[in-house]
C-alpha positions in Angstrom: 87.6 9.2 35.9 90.9 10.2 37.3 92.1 13.8 37.3 95.5 14.7 35.9 96.7 18.2 36.2 99.1 19.7 33.7 101.0 22.8 34.4 101.8 25.2 31.7 105.0 27.2 31.8 104.7 30.8 30.8 107.8 32.2 29.1 108.2 35.8 28.0 108.8 36.1 24.3 109.3 39.4 22.6 106.9 41.4 24.7 104.3 38.6 24.3 103.4 35.6 26.5 104.1 32.2 25.0 102.7 29.1 26.5 104.8 26.0 26.5 103.3 22.6 27.0 105.1 20.1 29.2 105.9 16.9 27.3 105.1 13.7 29.1 107.9 11.4 30.0 107.8 7.6 29.6 107.5 7.4 33.4 104.4 9.7 33.3 102.8 7.5 30.6 103.4 4.4 32.9 101.6 6.2 35.7 98.7 7.0 33.4 98.4 3.4 32.4 98.5 2.3 36.1 95.7 4.8 36.9 97.9 6.8 39.3 97.2 10.4 40.0 100.2 12.8 39.9 101.2 16.3 39.0 104.1 17.1 36.7 106.0 20.0 38.2 108.7 21.8 36.1 111.7 23.5 37.6 114.7 25.4 36.3 117.7 23.1 35.9 121.2 24.2 36.8 123.6 21.9 35.0 126.3 22.7 37.6 124.1 21.9 40.5 121.9 18.8 40.1 121.6 18.3 43.9 118.2 17.7 45.5 118.5 20.8 47.6 118.6 22.9 44.4 115.5 21.1 43.2 113.7 21.7 46.5 114.6 25.3 46.4 113.3 25.6 42.8 110.1 23.9 43.8 109.7 26.0 47.0 109.4 22.8 49.0 110.9 21.2 52.1 114.0 19.2 51.2 112.7 16.3 53.3 109.8 15.7 50.9 112.0 15.9 47.7 113.4 12.4 47.2 116.3 11.3 45.1 116.6 8.0 43.3 119.9 6.1 43.7 120.9 2.9 41.9 123.2 0.5 43.7 124.6 -3.0 43.0 124.4 -5.7 45.6 127.0 -8.5 45.9 124.3 -11.2 45.9 121.1 -9.9 44.2 122.5 -7.5 41.6 121.0 -4.0 41.0 118.6 -2.3 43.4 117.0 1.2 43.7 116.9 3.3 46.8 114.6 6.4 47.0 115.6 8.6 49.9 115.0 12.2 51.1 117.3 14.7 49.2 119.0 15.9 52.3 120.2 12.5 53.4 122.8 9.9 52.5 121.9 6.2 51.9 123.2 3.9 54.6 124.9 1.1 52.6 124.7 -1.4 55.5 120.9 -0.8 55.8 120.4 -1.0 52.1 122.4 -4.3 52.0 120.4 -5.7 54.9 116.9 -4.9 53.5 117.9 -6.1 50.0 119.4 -9.5 51.1 123.0 -8.5 50.3 126.1 -8.7 52.3 127.3 -5.4 50.8 126.1 -2.8 48.2 127.7 0.0 46.4 126.6 2.9 44.3 126.9 2.3 40.6 129.2 4.6 38.6 127.4 7.5 36.8 128.5 6.2 33.4 126.5 3.0 34.1 123.3 4.8 34.8 122.0 5.6 31.3 122.7 2.2 29.7 121.2 0.4 32.8 118.2 2.5 33.5 117.5 4.7 30.5 117.9 7.8 32.7 120.7 10.3 33.2 122.1 11.8 36.5 119.6 14.3 37.8 116.7 12.8 35.9 116.6 9.2 37.3 113.0 8.2 38.2 112.1 5.2 40.3 109.3 4.6 37.7 109.9 3.3 34.2 113.5 2.1 34.2 114.5 -0.1 31.3 114.2 -3.1 33.5 112.4 -3.4 36.9 114.8 -3.6 39.9 113.9 -4.2 43.5 113.0 -0.8 44.9 113.2 0.5 48.5 111.8 3.8 49.7 112.8 5.4 53.0 110.1 5.3 55.6 109.8 9.1 56.1 107.9 9.2 52.8 104.8 8.4 54.8 105.3 11.6 56.8 104.0 13.6 53.9 100.8 13.8 51.9 102.8 14.2 48.7 106.4 13.7 47.9 108.5 14.7 44.9 110.6 12.4 42.7 112.1 12.8 39.3 109.7 12.3 36.4 112.4 10.9 34.2 114.1 14.0 32.9 116.0 16.9 34.4 113.7 19.8 35.1 110.6 17.8 35.8 109.3 16.2 39.0 106.3 14.1 40.0 104.2 15.3 42.9 102.7 12.0 44.0 101.4 10.3 47.2 103.8 8.0 48.8 101.3 5.1 48.7 100.9 5.5 44.9 104.6 5.6 44.4 105.1 2.5 46.5 102.3 0.8 44.5 103.6 1.6 41.0 107.3 1.0 41.9 106.4 -2.2 43.8 108.6 -0.8 46.5 109.3 -1.8 50.1 109.2 1.0 52.6 112.0 0.8 55.1 114.8 2.6 56.9 117.6 3.5 54.4 119.4 6.6 55.6 122.5 7.3 57.7 121.3 8.2 61.2 122.1 11.8 62.1 124.4 12.0 65.1 122.7 12.9 68.4 124.4 14.0 71.6 123.9 10.6 73.1 125.7 8.6 70.4 128.6 11.1 70.0 130.1 10.2 73.3 
């Protein structure tokens, strides 16, 4: 029997306390069917700041363990998904190489909803309309749990990297732009 924890959000309501149940997303239902353990973690959304650093701040977590989901188009293989730490940029050359493409580019935000079923700031690597090849940056294995979107703004999965890799049928690899070091700046 697997254990799923639900968090209740307590909101003040006219001098009383009202409990609000978190509704499951389609991505959460898919994790349930796959027998994957996870926590649904709500956070306050700022429509003017959908960046991962804001999410990490709201969760009280290290930005390195809060991952963002990016959808790209390859020149040979079509669409692919890259899941990288929120503080980093995807290296398009690395993403192209691991996906078997000569080049890749980010899709335009207006393509995201029709293609994946998700909106910007709520795109999950789990439960897209159609499965796409998925790649997760290798630093995910540095953490016991990582955070990824649960399929809507204001809700994150707390999940083990191994379980996310399993359910997303993802490949773990190097995907991010290397940070400059004193040696390679000369």
